[in-house]
N, C-alpha and C positions, 0 to 999 in steps of 0.2 A: 566679408569673407576673411576669414582668420587663414593666415599661412599653414601650410601642413607641417605638422609635427616632423622632427629629423626624427631617422632610427638610427640606434645606437651606434652602428657601423659608421652611418654617416657623421655622427658627431667624433667616433673617435677618429677618422679619419681627418676631421678639422682642427682636432687634436694634436693629431701628428705634423700636421702641416702647420700649425702653428709652432710647436718645438723644434721643427726642421728650420722655422726660418729665426727661432733661438740660437740655433746651433750654429748655424751661418754666421748671426751677430756676433756671438761669441768667441768664435775664430775669426774675424774680422778685426774684432776689437785685440785677440791676442796677438796678432801679427801687426797690430800699431803699435802697442805695448812695445813689443820687442827692437820693432825699429825707432822706438823712442818717440812716437807720438802720442802724446797725449791728448792732442785736440779730438781726434775719432772719439775717446773712451768718453770725453765731456758730451760730446756731441750723442752718441748711441746710449747713453743712458734714458732718454728719452724715450727713444724706440724699445730699448727692453721694459722700461716699466709700462708702454702701451701692451707688449706682446704678453709680459705677465699677465695684467691685466686680463686679456683676451683669453689666455689661456684657464683663468681661475673660472672666467665665465661658462667655457668649454666643458670645465669640470662638473660647472652647475648642471649645465645643460644635459652632461650627461648622467648626473645622479636625478636629475627629472624623468629621464627617459628609463632608467631603470624601474626607478618607483613605479611612472606609468604601466608598466612591463610586469610587473611582480605585487603590487599592490603594498610594498616594504620600504623601508627606508636604510635597512642594513644589510642588502643582499649586494656581496661583490661580485663584480663580474666574472669572475671563475666561477660562480654559482649557476649560472644561468645557461641554459640549453645551447649546446653549440659554441659552449664558449673557447674550445681548442679545438674545433671544425668550421667550416665553412668561411663565409665571408666575416663572422663575428672573431674567430678565431684568428683569422691573417690577420684585421686590422690590431686585436690584440697583440699580437706578435710582434707587427710594425712597432706598435708604441712603446711595448715591452724593450724591445731590442734599442730604441733610439735612447731612453732617456739614464741611461749608465753615460751613454755619450755625452750628453747634454753635462751632467753633473760632472763628468771629468775635464769638461772644457771649461765649465762654469770655475772649479776649484783651481785650472791651470791660470785663469783670469785673475782668479782673488790671489794667488801666488805672486803673480807678478806686480801686482797692486802693492801689494803688503811689502814686496822688495825694493818696490819705487818707494814707497812712503818713509821705509827704513833709511834707504840711502839719502833723502830728504831731508830727515830729524839729521842722520849723520853730519850732513853738509852744514845744515843750520847752527849744531855743535860747534861745528871748526869755526864758522863765522864768529860764533858767540864767544869763542876762546882768544881768536885774533884780535876782534875788537874790547876786549877785557869784559866779558861779561860770560863767562864759564863759569863755570864753579870756582867759588872761593870757601878755605878752610880756616876754619880759627886756631889759634896754636895749641887749643885739645885735643883737635883735628874733627870737631862739628862741622858740617857744612853749613854755609852762611849762603844764600841765595841772594846774587848780585841785582840790585834794583836795576830797571832798564831804565836809561837817561833821559830824560825829557827836555825838550826845550821851553824855556817860560815866556818867552818872547823879551825879555830885558836887556839881553846882552846884546 
């Protein structure tokens, strides 16, 4: 016996639940980054990848449900009957309200990661300068990249 086909509302509710999980994970990651803990960010990467895959599968399930209902592949949810009222309208409204929150949280995490990487690069540049590996210039003013010293094992 095949399992029952989920309704569009059930699929939207599942999508909303997955996006809520992603939002919670992004908020935890933001807090960890602000606290200076990169360990959580590395550990959460697999969780985020899994959630994004589940979200993609839910989107495909939603598209299949719409296709079963309308017989068309290009029908938008807003074009369905009761798209703004009833259970479908409520499910759409919850998901629509959540998506901008997820985007903002993702942008904040992205900005924190970018800032952290800029600081890391700046710190590495300072270390290279102190070690004599910083940028060097010829008398004509052109930049010469210093070679990284290596050990050849003969010393």
